[in-house]
C-alpha positions in Angstrom: 99.6 34.7 86.1 98.0 37.8 84.7 94.4 36.7 84.3 93.3 40.0 82.8 95.9 39.7 80.0 94.9 36.1 79.4 91.3 37.1 79.0 92.2 39.9 76.6 94.3 37.6 74.5 91.6 35.0 74.3 89.0 37.7 73.4 91.2 38.8 70.5 91.8 35.2 69.3 88.2 33.9 69.5 85.2 34.7 67.4 82.6 36.7 69.4 80.0 34.6 71.0 78.1 33.8 74.1 79.3 30.2 74.8 81.0 28.8 77.9 84.4 30.0 76.8 83.1 33.6 76.5 81.6 33.4 80.0 85.2 32.6 81.2 86.7 35.3 79.0 84.2 37.9 80.4 85.0 36.9 83.9 88.8 37.2 83.2 88.4 40.7 81.8 86.3 42.0 84.6 87.3 45.4 85.9 87.2 43.9 89.4 90.3 41.8 90.0 88.6 39.8 92.7 85.9 38.8 90.3 88.5 37.2 87.9 89.0 34.2 90.3 92.2 32.3 90.7 94.6 30.7 88.2 93.3 27.3 89.1 89.6 28.3 88.6 90.5 29.8 85.2 92.4 26.7 84.1 89.6 24.3 85.1 86.8 26.6 83.7 88.6 26.8 80.4 89.1 23.1 80.3 85.5 22.5 81.0 84.4 25.0 78.4 86.5 23.1 75.8 84.1 20.2 76.0 85.4 17.3 73.9 88.6 19.2 73.2 89.4 19.2 76.9 93.3 19.0 77.3 93.2 16.3 80.0 90.7 13.8 81.4 88.3 15.0 84.1 89.7 12.6 86.7 92.9 14.7 86.7 91.0 17.8 88.0 91.5 16.7 91.6 95.2 17.5 91.2 94.3 21.1 90.2 92.0 21.8 93.1 94.7 23.4 95.3 92.9 26.7 95.6 94.9 28.7 93.1 98.3 27.2 93.8 98.6 25.3 90.5 
């Protein structure tokens, strides 16, 4: 997955802000590819940032903790 493109797409779709989603977007659009993290980290961080709109229950997170292999 191209995390940089995902970050750019989210940045274009979202209103500018400083919330948790924007922290993830800023990380995904970092000029340093290593700073963007893994697919799994991005998925879990975006889910956590969604708060009550989280796409799955928190107990399912353990199935996505495979170190980027999800």
